[in-house]
MINUMI-875240 format. One record per residue (C-alpha): x, y, z. Coordinates in steps of 0.25 Angstrom, whole numbers, plus 2048, in hexadecimal, padded with zeros to 3 digits. Each point is the difference from the previous one (the first is absolute). Layout:
N
XYZ;...
***
This chain:
626
81008B5B8;7F980B806;80380780D;7F780780A;80580480E;7FA7F680A;7FB80580C;7FE7F880B;7F28027FF;7F97F880A;7F37F97FD;7F580380A;7FD7F580A;7FC7FC80E;7FD7F3806;7FA7F680A;8017F680B;7FB80580C;8087FD80D;7FA80A80A;7F18067FF;80080F7FF;7FC80880C;7F68097FA;7F37FB7FB;7FD7FF7F1;7F78097F9;7F37FA7FC;8017F67F5;7FC8067F2;7FF7F47F6;80080A7F4;80D807805;8077F3803;7FD7FC7F1;80580C7FB;80D7FF807;8027F17FC;7FE8057F1;80B80A802;80A7F4803;7FC7F97F3;80280B7F6;8097FA7F6;80C8067F8;8097FF7F4;80E8047FE;80E7FD7FA;7FC7FF7F2;8097FE7F4;7FE7FE7F1;8037F37F9;80C8017F6;7F78017F4;7F780A807;7F27F8800;8007FC80F;80280680D;8047F880C;7FD80680E;7FD7FC80F;7F2800805;7FA7F980D;7F37FE7F8;8017F1806;80280680E;8107FE800;8088097F6;8027F67F4;8058027F1;7F68047F6;8008057F1;7F68087F7;8008047F2;80980D7FE;7F38077FB;7F87FC80D;7F77F4801;7FD7F4808;80B7FC80B;8067F2800;8077FA80C;80E7FB7FE;8037FC80E;7F67FB80A;8097FD80D;7FC80280E;80D808803;80280E7FB;8068027F2;80880D7FC;8098077F7;7FB7FA7F3;8098037F4;7FF7FB7F1;80C7F97FA;8058047F2;7FA7F27FA;7F2803807;8017F880D;7FD80680E;80980180C;7FB80280E;8027FE80F;7F77F880A;80280380E;7FE7F480A;7F880680C;80180F7FB;80F801803;80D8047F8;8047F17FE;7FB8007F2;8017F67F5;8028057F2;7F77F97F5;8008007F1;7F37FC7F9;7F98027F3;7F680A7FD;7F57F5804;8067FC80C;8067F37FB;80D7FA800;80480780D;80F7FF804;80880580B;80B80C7FD;80480080F;7FB7FA80D;80A80280B;7F77FC80B;80380980B;80780B7F9;7FA80D7FD;7FE8027F1;7FD80D7F9;7F97FF7F3;8078067F4;7FE8017F1;8057FB7F3;80C8067F8;7FE8047F1;8067F37FC;7F77F7809;8077FE80D;7F980180D;80780980B;7FC7FF80F;80580280D;8037F680C;8077FF80D;8027F1800;810802800;7FF80A80B;7F4804808;80580E801;8018037F2;7F87FF7F4;8087FB7F4;7FD8017F1;7FC7F37F9;7FE7FD7F2;7F87F57FB;8037FB7F1;7F57FA7F8;80A7F97F7;8057F880C;7F480080A;80A80480B;80280C808;80E806804;80480A80B;80680A7F7;80380C80A;8027FE80F;7FB80C807;80580580D;7F2804806;7F48047F8;8008037F1;7FB7FB7F2;8038017F2;7F680A7FA;8037FC7F0;80A7F87F9;8058007F1;8097F57FD;80B80080B;7FE80E805;7F780180C;7F980D807;8017FD80E;7FB80780C;8067FF80D;7FA80480D;80A807809;7F580180B;7F18047FF;7FF80D7F9;80D7FF7F9;8057F87F4;8088007F4;8007FB7F2;80C7F87FB;8037FA7F2;8057F2802;8067F87F5;7FC7F2802;80B7FA7F7;80C807808;7F980380D;80480E7FF;7F780A807;80080F7FD;7F980A80A;7F68087F7;7FB80980B;80A805809;7FB80980B;80180680E;7F57FF80A;7F57F87FC;7F87FE7F3;7F57F77FA;8047FB7F2;7F97F77F7;8017FE7F1;7FF7F87F3;8097FF7F3;7FC8077F3;8017F97F3;80D7FB804;80A7FF80C;80680E7FD;7F4808805;7F97FF80D;7F3807804;7FE80280E;7F880680B;80980780B;80280A80B;80E8017FE;80480D806;7F1804800;7F580080A;7F57FB7F6;8027F47F6;8008047F1;8017F87F3;80E8007F9;80A7F97F7;80F7FD801;8097FB7F5;80B7F5802;80C8027F8;8087F57F7;80A80280C;7F57FB80A;7FF80E807;7F2806802;7FC80E7FE;7FA80880B;7F07FF7FF;7F980A7F6;7F3804806;7F47FE7F5;7F5802809;7FD80780E;7F5806808;7FF80A80A;7F47FB806;8037F3801;8097F47FD;8027F47F6;7F97F4806;8057F77F4;8007FE7F1;7FF7F67F5;8077FF7F3;7FA7FC7F3;8057F37F9;8088087F6;80680980B;7FB80D7F9;7F580480A;7FF80180F;7F3801808;80380880D;7F77FE80D;80180C809;7FC80080F;7FA80E802;7FB80080F;7FD7F17FF;7F78017F4;8077FB7F2;8018087F3;8057FA7F3;80A8057F6;8057FB7F3;80E8057FB;8067FD7F2;80F7FB804;8058057F3;7FB80F800;7FD80180E;7F38047FD;7F77FF80D;7F07FE7FF;7F780080B;7F57F57FF;7F2800804;7FD7FF80F;7FD7F2803;7F27FB805;8067FD80E;80A807809;80B7F5800;8087FA7F4;8097F3801;8057F57F8;8028067F3;8047F87F3;8018047F1;7F97F97F5;80A7FA7F6;7FD80A7F6;80280C80A;7F28067FE;7F97FD80C;8037FB80F;7F97F780A;80180480E;7F97FF80D;7F780B806;7FB80180E;7FB80B809;7F880380C;7F27FB7F9;8077F77F6;8077F2803;80C7FD7F7;7FB7FC7F2;8068007F2;80080B7F7;8058027F2;80580E7FB;8008047F2;80D809800;7FC8087F3;7F1801802;80180280F;7F57F7803;7FE7F780C;7FA7F27FE;7FC7F780C;8047F27FE;7FD7F980D;7F480180B;8047FB80D;7F47FB808;7FA80880B;7F27FB802;7F980680B;80980D7FF;7FC80C7F8;80D8067FD;7FA80E7FD;7FB80080F;80E7FE805;80780C807;80B8087F9;80A806809;80480F802;80F804801;80380880D;80C807805;80580280E;80C804808;8087F6809;80580480D;80D8067FB;7F98077F4;8027F77F6;7F47FF7F5;7FA7F3800;7F37FB7F8;7F77F57FF;7F37FA7FA;7F4803807;7F37F67FE;7F3804807;7F37F77FF;7F48077FB;7F880880A;80D800809;7FC80780D;80D807804;8087FF809;7FE7F17FF;8087F2800;80C8007F7;80A7F67FD;80F8047FD;8067F77F6;80F8007FF;8067FA7F3;80C7F67FF;80D8027FC;803809806;8058057F2;7F37FE7FA;7F480A7FE;7F2801803;7F88027F3;7F18007FC;7FF7F17FE;7F57F7801;7FF7FB80F;7F67F6803;80480280F;7FE80F7FE;7F38007FA;7FA7F580A;80480A80B;7FA80A7F8;7F37F87FE;7FF7FF80F;80180E803;80E801803;80980A7F9;80E7FE7FC;80D8097FF;80C7FA7F9;80C809802;80D8007F9;80A80480C;80F8027FF;8077F57F9;7F57FD7F5;8048007F2;7FA8097F5;80480E806;80F7FF7FD;80D7FA805;80280A80C;7F27FD805;8017F17FF;80D800807;7FB80880D;7FD7F3807;80D7F9800;8077FC80C;7FD80B80B;7F68077F6;7F77F5804;7FD80780E;7FA80B7F7;7F87F77F7;7FA7F980C;7FC80E806;7F98027F2;7F67F6805;7FB80980B;80180C7F7;7F67F97F7;7F77FD80B;80080E805;7FD8057F2;7F47F87FF;7FB80580E;80480E7FD;7F88017F4;7F47FA806;8007F47F8;8047F580A;7FA7FE80D;80B80080A;7FA7F4807;7FD7F87F4;80D7FF7F8;8057F47FA;80D7FB7FA;8057F57F6;80B7FD7F7;8077F57F9;80F7FB800;80780E804;7F2805802;7FE7F680A;80D805807;7FA80E7FF;7F37FA807;8087FA80B;80880D801;7F2807802;7FB7F880B;80D7FF808;80580F7FE;7F2806801;7F87F6808;7F480A803;7FE8047F1;7FA7F47FA;7F47F9803;8037F47F7;80B7FA7F8;8027F57F5;80F7FC7FE;8027F87F3;80D7F97FF;80880B806;80D800807;80180380F;80E7FB803;80C8057F7;8097F6807;7F77F47FC;7FC8067F3;80F8017FC;8047F2805;7F47F87FB;7FB8087F3;8067FA7F3;80E804800;8008087F3;7F4809807;80880380C;80C8027F8;7FA80B7F9;7F980680B;80B805809;80280D7F8;7F1803803;7FE7FC80E;80E7FE806;80C7F6801;7FD7F5809;80F7FE802;80380F803;7F4806803;7F97F680A;7FB80B80A;7FA8087F5;7F87F47FB;7FC7FD80E;7FB80D803;7F88007F2;7F97F3804;7F27FF806;8037F3806;80680780C;7F4809802;7F57F6800;7FD80380F;7FA80D7FA;7F67FA7F8;7F1803804;7FA8007F2;7F87F37FC;8097F97F5;7FE7F77F4;80D7FA7FB;8007F87F3;80B7F87F9;8037F67F5;8067F3804;80A8007F4;80580F802;80F8007FE;8018107FF;7FA80280E;8017F3807;7F47FA808;80880280D;7FD80F7FF;7F17FD802;8037F680A;80780980A;7F580B800;7F57F5802;8077F880B;80480C807;7F38087FF;7F87F3804;8097FE80D;7FC80E804;7F17FF7FD;7FF80A7F4;7F57FE7F7;8077F97F4;7FB7F77F5;80A7F87F7;7FE7FD7F2;8087F57F9;7FF7FD7F1;8077F37FE;8008007F1;80580F7FE;80E807800;80180F800;7F28047FE;7F47F97FB;7FD7FB7F2;7F57F6802;7F28057FE;7FB7F880D;80A807808;7FE80D7FA;7F17FF803;8027FB80E;80B80B804;7F780B7FB;7F57FB808;8077FE80D;80880D7FF;7F38087FD;7F97F980C;80B803809;80080F7FD;7F1800801;8017FA80D;80A80A806;7FD80C7F8;7F18017FE;
***
C-alpha cells in the first residue's frame, strides 16, 4: 500500500441546459475562440498508477476514451492498452499479488460503486462487491492477497471495513465503524485503522481482527490529522501527523509486545511547509516524502534505517500525487501536473535523479506552452489576517479588467497551481482569474485550517469581500466586472458572495454548492452529514447558527446573474440544494440558468460533459463581464 493525503481537490467543471436567456447581449461570435475553448474541455489526463507485482507493467486510469477507464503500459513506457471500456467511470485500480486488477465502476458518476476484479487483459471479470445503493470506497490488497474496502451497506452513516478473501470469493464485514474511517494497512490479523472524529480530527488505532481488541495509538487533545502505514511488520508504524503541532511531519512510532504504543518520533519536518503524504518501498527501508510548500510540491527520499534525508530533483511540473515504488525500490511511478501540464505519468529513477515521461495525455488544439502560469499573491483580510491566492492574467490584459474569483471546495482543501481547463478557457477569452486560499484552507497549518469552524465561518465569508477589495485596490480587477465561481464548498462561497455582497459581483457560477445547511444535513448521504457537524455546526444544537450561515434565507438580496450546475446523482451535496436556488430566483425574476447533468455525481468526469460545461461557463462570463 502507499499513502498520500487526499485532498478534496475538485475537478474543474461547469455545465448547461438553459432555463432562462441571459439578460445581456453576447459578444460577437468568434469561431476560432470557441474552438479553442472546446479543445480545453477535451484535454485528457492519466493518474493513479501502480506497478504490477513483477514490475513489468503499470496499471492506471486515463480518460483517453472520453470516460475514465483502466489502462496499462509497459513499465519502461510504450503503447498503452485498454483493460476496460465501459460507459461509466472507473477508478482506484490496484494490482493483486497474483497479477489481476481490482477497480471500481461508478454508475452515473456517484459513490454507489461496484468493485470488480479482472485479468490484465480485461477478461474473466467478476464482482468483488456490488451492494447497489450502498456507498463504496475503493481500497487495496493486503500483502497476503486479501482486498480491503469500505461500505456503508450496514449503516448509511458509517463506512465499515470489509475484506474480500480470494480463497472463498466472498467479502466479510470485518470492522464495524461508528462514522467514517478505513483500514490503512493490514498484516495478518493486525489492522492499522483510521477513525474520523470529525473533519480535521482523526486518530490511528490498532485493531486485532481475531480478538476484536482496539488500541488507540494517537491519543491527543484538540484536533489532529493522522495517517499512516505499517513498516516491515505490525510493530512499527510510519505516519504523517500534526499531533501537538501546527504543521504535519513524518514520524515513526513503535508498538511494544504489550500492545502499547510509543510516542511518535519525528523523522522529518520543515518550517516552510508541511508533509502532504508519503510512500514506502516494498521492503519498507525507504520512504518518499511529498512536501507542500506554499501549494507547490517538493520531493525527498529518506533512508528509514539511517534516517538520512536526500532532496530529489525538482519535478517537471508543480504538483505530485499517486506515488508507487517499483518492486526493486529503485524507481517510482507518479502523477505530475501543473498549470501548463494536465496529469500524466512519470517515472523517477531515485539513484540517478532522472525523470522519464510515460504517458502523453491528448490535448489537440491546445498549445500547453501558451497556457498561463499563475503568480502567488498575498493580501490581508478585514481583520489583518494574511491570505494568499493564485493570480492568472491573460496575455495583453488591460488592467483594471474583468476577473473571476474562484473558490475551492472542501472547505479544508487548497487552491494550487493545477491544470484547470475552465481557468484557461476564461483566460483565452480575455478574463483573468484569481483563486484564493481564504481561512479554513489546508496547506497553511492546523490553526489556519480551523479558523472557519462554526462561528468562524462568518469571518471566512468576509474574506470573500476582502479578496474582491484586494483586486480592485491593486488595480487588477474592474469593480464593475468581477465574477465569482466555485464548486461544492466553493459553490457555497459563491452563494455567500451574491447574497452577503450583492453589489460586488457582475456574474456568478455555482457548481453543486450548498445553500441551505438544514437540507444539506438532512438529505446528504448520512456519513457526510455526520462528519460535517464539527466543521459547520451541529444541526441538533446549533440550528440558529446554521440558519444564519445559509444563503437560502437571503436569496431576496440576489441581483447578480447566476448559473447553477449540478449532477443528478450527487449524494454529497444533494440536488435539492440547486433546485431551491433556481426555483426561488425564477419566481423573483432574477436572471438564472440551470444546468443538470443526469449522468454525473459530485463533479464531471465524462468528456462530453466537461466540454459542454467549459463552453457554457465561458459563454456565461463573457456575456456578463465583457
